[in-house]
C-alpha positions in Angstrom: 6.8 5.9 33.4 5.8 3.1 31.1 8.3 3.3 28.3 8.5 0.2 26.1 11.3 -1.0 23.8 9.1 0.3 20.9 9.2 3.9 22.2 13.0 4.0 22.0 13.0 3.4 18.3 12.1 5.5 15.3 8.4 5.3 14.9 7.5 2.9 12.1 5.7 4.2 9.0 3.1 1.6 9.5 1.7 3.6 12.5 0.7 6.4 10.2 -1.0 4.0 7.7 -3.5 2.7 10.2 -7.1 3.9 9.4 -7.8 5.4 12.8 -4.4 7.3 12.7 -5.0 8.4 9.1 -8.4 9.8 10.1 -6.9 11.7 13.1 -4.1 13.1 10.9 -6.4 14.2 8.1 -8.5 16.2 10.6 -5.3 17.5 12.4 -6.6 16.0 15.6 -3.2 16.0 17.4 -4.7 15.0 20.7 -5.9 11.7 19.2 -2.6 11.3 17.4 -0.7 11.5 20.7 -3.2 9.2 22.4 -2.8 6.5 19.7 1.0 6.8 20.0 0.8 6.3 23.8 -1.4 3.2 23.3 1.5 1.5 21.4 4.1 2.5 24.0 5.4 5.8 22.8 5.7 8.0 25.9 4.9 11.7 26.3 8.7 12.2 27.0 9.5 10.6 23.6 6.9 12.6 21.8 8.2 15.8 23.4 11.8 15.0 22.4 10.8 14.2 18.7 8.5 17.3 18.3 10.6 19.8 20.3 7.7 20.4 22.6 7.7 20.4 26.4 5.9 17.6 28.3 3.5 20.2 29.7 2.6 21.2 26.1 2.0 17.5 25.2 -0.3 17.2 28.3 -2.2 20.3 27.4 -2.8 19.1 23.8 -4.0 15.7 25.1 -6.3 17.5 27.4 -8.0 19.3 24.6 -5.8 22.2 23.4 -6.1 22.4 19.7 -3.0 22.9 17.5 -3.7 25.4 14.8 -0.4 27.1 13.9 1.0 25.8 10.6 4.6 25.9 11.8 3.8 23.8 14.9 1.9 21.3 12.8 4.8 21.1 10.4 7.3 20.6 13.3 5.1 17.8 14.7 4.9 16.1 11.3 8.6 16.3 10.6 9.6 15.3 14.1 7.4 12.2 14.3 8.1 11.3 10.7 4.5 11.8 9.5 4.2 12.4 5.7 3.1 16.0 5.5 0.4 15.2 3.0 -1.4 13.1 5.6 -2.0 16.2 7.5 -2.8 18.3 4.5 0.3 20.4 5.0 1.9 19.7 1.7 -1.2 21.1 -0.1 -2.2 23.8 2.4 -3.1 26.8 0.3 -3.2 29.0 3.4 0.5 28.4 3.9 2.9 31.1 2.6 4.6 30.1 -0.7 8.3 29.2 -0.2 9.6 32.2 -2.2 7.0 34.6 -0.9 9.4 36.6 1.3 11.8 37.2 -1.6 9.4 37.3 -4.5 6.0 38.8 -3.5 3.3 38.1 -6.1 1.3 41.3 -6.3 -0.1 43.3 -9.2 3.3 44.1 -10.6 3.6 43.8 -14.4 5.7 41.1 -16.0 8.7 43.3 -16.4 8.7 44.0 -12.6 8.3 40.4 -11.7 11.1 39.4 -14.0 13.4 42.1 -12.5 12.6 40.9 -8.9 13.3 37.3 -9.8 16.6 38.2 -11.5 17.7 40.3 -8.5 16.9 37.5 -6.1 18.7 34.9 -8.3 21.8 37.1 -8.5 21.8 37.6 -4.7 21.5 33.8 -4.1 24.1 32.9 -6.8 26.8 35.2 -5.4 26.1 34.5 -1.8 24.9 37.9 -0.9 21.5 36.7 0.2 21.3 34.3 3.2 18.8 31.5 2.7 15.9 31.5 5.2 15.8 27.8 6.1 12.4 28.1 7.7 10.9 29.0 4.4 12.0 25.8 2.8 9.5 23.8 4.9 6.6 25.8 3.5 4.9 24.4 0.3 4.6 26.5 -2.8 1.0 27.4 -3.5 -0.8 24.5 -5.2 -1.9 25.1 -8.8 -3.6 22.4 -10.8 -1.7 21.3 -13.9 -3.7 22.4 -17.0 -5.1 19.7 -19.2 -5.4 19.9 -23.0 -8.6 20.9 -24.6 -8.4 18.0 -27.0 -6.5 14.7 -26.4 -5.4 11.8 -28.5 -3.5 8.6 -28.1 -0.4 10.4 -26.8 -2.1 11.6 -23.6 -3.6 8.1 -23.0 -0.2 6.6 -23.6 1.2 8.9 -20.8 -1.5 7.8 -18.4 -0.8 4.1 -19.1 3.0 4.6 -18.7 2.7 6.3 -15.4 0.4 3.5 -14.1 3.0 0.9 -15.3 5.9 2.7 -13.5 4.0 3.0 -10.2 2.8 -0.6 -10.4 6.4 -1.7 -10.5 7.2 0.4 -7.4 4.2 -1.2 -5.6 5.5 -4.7 -6.4 9.0 -3.9 -5.2 8.5 -1.5 -2.2 4.8 -1.8 -1.2 1.8 0.4 -1.6 2.9 3.0 0.9 5.7 4.1 -1.4 3.5 5.1 -4.3 -0.2 5.4 -3.2 -0.1 9.2 -2.8 1.5 9.4 -6.3 -1.2 7.3 -8.0 -4.0 9.1 -6.2 -2.6 12.5 -7.2 -2.1 11.3 -10.8 -5.7 10.2 -10.8 -6.9 13.7 -10.0 -5.2 14.9 -13.3 -6.1 11.9 -15.4 -9.8 12.2 -14.5 -9.8 15.8 -15.7 -9.0 14.5 -19.1 -12.6 13.3 -19.3 -13.5 16.9 -19.9 -11.4 17.2 -23.0 -12.7 16.5 -26.5 -11.5 13.3 -28.2 -12.5 10.7 -30.7 -14.7 7.8 -29.6 -11.8 5.3 -29.7 -9.5 7.6 -27.6 -12.4 8.1 -25.1 -12.7 4.3 -24.6 -9.0 4.0 -24.2 -9.0 6.7 -21.6 -11.7 5.0 -19.6 -9.7 1.8 -19.7 -6.5 3.6 -18.6 -8.5 5.3 -15.8 -9.9 1.9 -14.7 -6.4 0.6 -14.4 -5.3 3.7 -12.4 -8.2 3.2 -10.0 -7.3 -0.5 -9.8 -3.8 0.4 -8.7 -5.1 3.1 -6.4 -7.4 0.6 -4.8 -4.7 -2.0 -4.4 -2.2 0.4 -2.9 -4.9 1.7 -0.5 -5.6 -1.9 0.6 -1.9 -2.5 1.1 -1.6 0.4 3.6 -4.8 -0.5 5.5 -7.2 2.0 4.0 -9.9 -0.6 3.2 -12.8 1.8 2.6 -10.8 3.8 0.1 -9.6 0.6 -1.5 -13.2 -0.6 -2.1 -14.2 2.8 -3.5 -11.3 2.9 -6.0 -11.8 -0.8 -7.0 -15.6 -0.2 -7.5 -14.8 2.7 -9.8 -12.2 0.6 -11.6 -14.9 -2.0 -12.3 -17.3 0.6 -13.6 -14.8 2.2 -15.9 -13.6 -1.2 -17.2 -17.1 -2.3 -18.0 -17.8 1.0 -19.8 -14.6 0.5 -21.8 -15.7 -3.0 -22.7 -12.6 -4.6 -21.0 -13.8 -7.8 -19.4 -10.2 -8.8 -18.3 -9.7 -5.6 -16.4 -13.2 -5.9 -14.8 -12.2 -9.4 -13.7 -9.0 -8.0 -12.2 -10.9 -5.4 -10.2 -13.2 -8.2 -8.9 -10.2 -10.3 -7.9 -8.7 -7.4 -5.9 -12.1 -6.7 -4.2 -12.1 -10.4 -3.2 -8.6 -10.1 -1.7 -9.7 -7.1 0.4 -12.5 -9.1 1.9 -10.3 -12.2 2.3 -7.8 -10.2 4.3 -10.4 -8.9 6.7 -11.9 -12.4 7.3 -15.1 -12.1 5.2 -14.3 -15.3 3.3 -17.7 -16.0 1.8 -17.9 -12.4 0.5 -14.4 -12.8 -1.0 -15.5 -16.1 -2.6 -18.4 -14.4 -4.4 -16.1 -11.7 -5.8 -13.7 -14.4 -7.1 -16.6 -16.2 -8.7 -17.9 -13.1 -10.4 -14.4 -12.4 -11.6 -14.3 -15.8 -13.3 -17.3 -14.9 -15.3 -15.7 -11.7 -16.6 -12.3 -13.5 -17.2 -14.1 -16.2 -19.3 -15.8 -13.5 -21.3 -12.3 -12.0 -22.0 -10.9 -15.5 -22.9 -8.0 -14.7 -20.6 -6.8 -18.1 -19.2 -4.2 -16.4 -16.9 -6.9 -14.4 -15.2 -9.1 -17.4 -14.8 -6.2 -19.3 -13.3 -5.5 -16.5 -10.8 -9.2 -16.3 -9.7 -9.5 -20.1 -9.4 -6.3 -20.3 -7.3 -7.7 -17.6 -4.9 -11.1 -19.4 -4.9 -9.3 -22.5 -3.8 -7.7 -20.5 -0.9 -11.1 -19.3 0.1 -12.6 -22.8 0.1 -9.6 -23.9 2.1 -10.4 -21.3 4.8 -14.0 -22.5 4.8 -12.8 -26.1 5.3 -14.2 -27.4 2.1 -11.5 -29.7 0.9 -13.3 -31.1 -2.1 -14.1 -27.7 -3.7 -10.7 -26.3 -2.7 -8.8 -29.1 -4.5 -11.2 -28.9 -7.5 -10.6 -25.1 -7.8 -6.8 -25.6 -7.5 -6.8 -28.3 -10.2 -8.7 -26.0 -12.6 -6.2 -23.2 -11.8 -3.3 -25.4 -12.8 -5.1 -26.4 -16.0 -5.9 -22.8 -17.0 -2.4 -21.7 -16.2 -0.9 -24.4 -18.4 -3.0 -23.1 -21.3 -2.3 -19.4 -20.7 0.1 -17.3 -22.8 1.7 -14.8 -20.3 3.3 -12.8 -23.0 -0.2 -11.9 -24.4 -1.8 -11.3 -21.0 -2.7 -7.7 -19.9 -0.2 -5.8 -17.7 -2.4 -6.0 -14.6 -2.4 -9.8 -14.5 1.1 -10.5 -15.9 2.5 -10.7 -12.4 0.7 -14.1 -11.8 3.4 -16.6 -12.6 4.5 -20.1 -11.5 5.6 -18.8 -8.1 2.2 -17.3 -7.5 0.4 -20.5 -8.5 2.6 -22.5 -6.1 2.1 -19.9 -3.3 -1.7 -20.1 -3.8 -1.5 -23.9 -3.5 0.6 -23.6 -0.4 -1.9 -21.1 1.2 -4.8 -23.5 0.3 -3.1 -26.4 2.0 -2.2 -24.2 5.0 -5.9 -23.2 5.4 -7.0 -26.8 5.1 -4.5 -27.9 7.7 -6.8 -26.4 10.4 -9.5 -28.9 9.4 -7.6 -31.9 8.0 -4.4 -33.6 9.2 -1.5 -34.1 6.9 -1.9 -30.9 4.9 0.8 -28.8 6.5 3.6 -30.8 4.9 2.1 -30.2 1.5 1.8 -26.5 2.3 5.5 -26.2 3.4 6.6 -28.0 0.2 4.6 -25.7 -2.1 5.7 -22.5 -0.3 9.3 -23.6 -0.4 9.0 -23.9 -4.1 7.4 -20.5 -4.5 10.1 -18.8 -2.4 12.8 -20.4 -4.5 11.3 -19.1 -7.7 11.0 -15.5 -6.5 13.2 -12.8 -7.9 13.8 -9.3 -6.7 10.8 -7.7 -8.4 8.0 -9.1 -6.3 9.4 -8.5 -2.8 6.1 -8.2 -1.1 4.9 -11.5 -2.5 8.1 -13.1 -1.3 7.4 -11.7 2.2 3.9 -13.3 2.3 5.3 -16.6 1.2 8.2 -16.5 3.7 5.8 -15.8 6.6 3.5 -18.6 5.6 6.4 -21.0 5.1 8.0 -20.1 8.4 4.6 -20.6 10.2 4.2 -24.0 8.6 7.8 -25.1 9.5 7.5 -24.0 13.1 4.2 -25.9 13.5 5.9 -28.9 12.0 8.8 -28.4 14.5 11.3 -27.7 11.7 12.7 -25.0 14.0 16.0 -24.2 12.3 14.4 -23.5 8.9 11.3 -21.8 10.4 13.5 -19.4 12.4 15.7 -18.6 9.4 12.7 -17.9 7.1 10.9 -16.0 9.8 13.8 -13.7 10.4 14.2 -13.1 6.7 10.5 -12.3 6.5 10.6 -9.8 9.4 13.7 -8.1 7.9 11.9 -7.6 4.6 8.8 -6.3 6.3 10.8 -3.5 7.8 12.2 -2.6 4.3 8.9 -2.1 2.5 5.9 0.1 3.1 3.1 -2.4 3.4 0.7 -2.7 6.4 -0.6 -5.9 4.9 2.7 -7.6 5.5 2.6 -6.5 9.2 -0.9 -7.9 9.5 0.1 -11.2 8.0 2.7 -11.7 10.7 0.0 -12.6 13.2 -0.2 -16.4 12.4 3.7 -16.6 12.6 3.5 -14.9 16.0 1.0 -17.4 17.2 3.2 -20.3 16.0 6.2 -18.8 17.8 4.3 -18.9 21.1 4.0 -22.7 20.8 7.8 -23.0 21.2 8.5 -20.8 24.3 11.6 -22.6 25.4 13.7 -22.2 22.3 15.9 -19.1 22.6 16.1 -18.4 18.8 12.3 -18.8 18.5 11.9 -16.4 21.4 14.2 -13.8 19.7 12.1 -14.2 16.5 9.0 -13.6 18.6 10.5 -10.4 20.1 11.3 -9.1 16.6 7.8 -9.8 15.4 6.3 -8.1 18.5 8.4 -5.0 17.9 7.3 -4.7 14.3 3.6 -5.3 15.1 3.6 -2.9 18.0 5.0 0.0 16.0 
């Protein structure tokens, strides 16, 4: 039996974030789930051990037997480490509510319902009633949270505060830690559009919704759900324009550009960055202009246009020097000196494939950005460490390249971001150019393990 090193480990969360896997999970297509697991080296024996099924059951499922029973689906999800919501289990209205056996909801009046609840509570409190552990795995019936009939600034403040808190989690732990939360929050926030309010509050609400869609799109992008990312970011752009917030519209265009840059559609990304600059200039937001110009430089670097890349980078530095970060909106405040240095480093890295002598400049810039990073923007630090280690190995600075590469791989395993796993590919290629060095080989093994899971 072909059992790889990967199959002997806990299955990485990144497996469940891949678009093909998410599609299979959402439709509860367990046969496809098992097939995709086998493709990355997780054996039928390992699947059986994790899910509590026999190997013959696994074979039957892979040969077309559908899994319909809620308890079996829940056991599979829990055994493999799949977030239940990905299979619709956490919100399955057909599932029995957790307290249903003890507290049946029938046509009893309020006095009777209160009496039953009090009796159950008394039994549990004094230990007379044994807990049914199986019931705890069943979700309580979903009921939408009511929204007010009329809203004011307070409700919009709450939407903005939640977005701010979840954005901080995204920076620190990756989009996988908070995407479901922001998407669920959006379902409530959007229902506020049906409430009555003043015109000013209505515009504020559209602006707050645009920012929530912006974050939902960014976190979707971070876990590899590119189609959903584009939909949320397009909605963010629409809402921002409706609210008259050119800075937020520019930010949505920047993020759309980054989605296309990641998938290799560089010319499309460039167009989004350039559209974003128009909006940013309308907003008179120098920091947003700097961010967009820096990413434009990176795109030109990937296209091999040195003149335009350096011109865009120079403008990014000029705009950054004129910016007042304290007055910048929340969605762009992350872009600091370290990010500017990192963008410069990525531009030189991209140009190094077309022009000699650029890799040393890239390593110097990326070293500077890594030194300036704190603990807040861990994912950004990971990207920079990966790019820095890649440049150092290509420059044959093996000791530093291995150290930075190992730190990057360790951090990748500690956050929930598929993008960071994807960005390991160039480092893996650089490792293969030094096959005789044992420390480089070990780094390559670690990268292969992470990318296989």
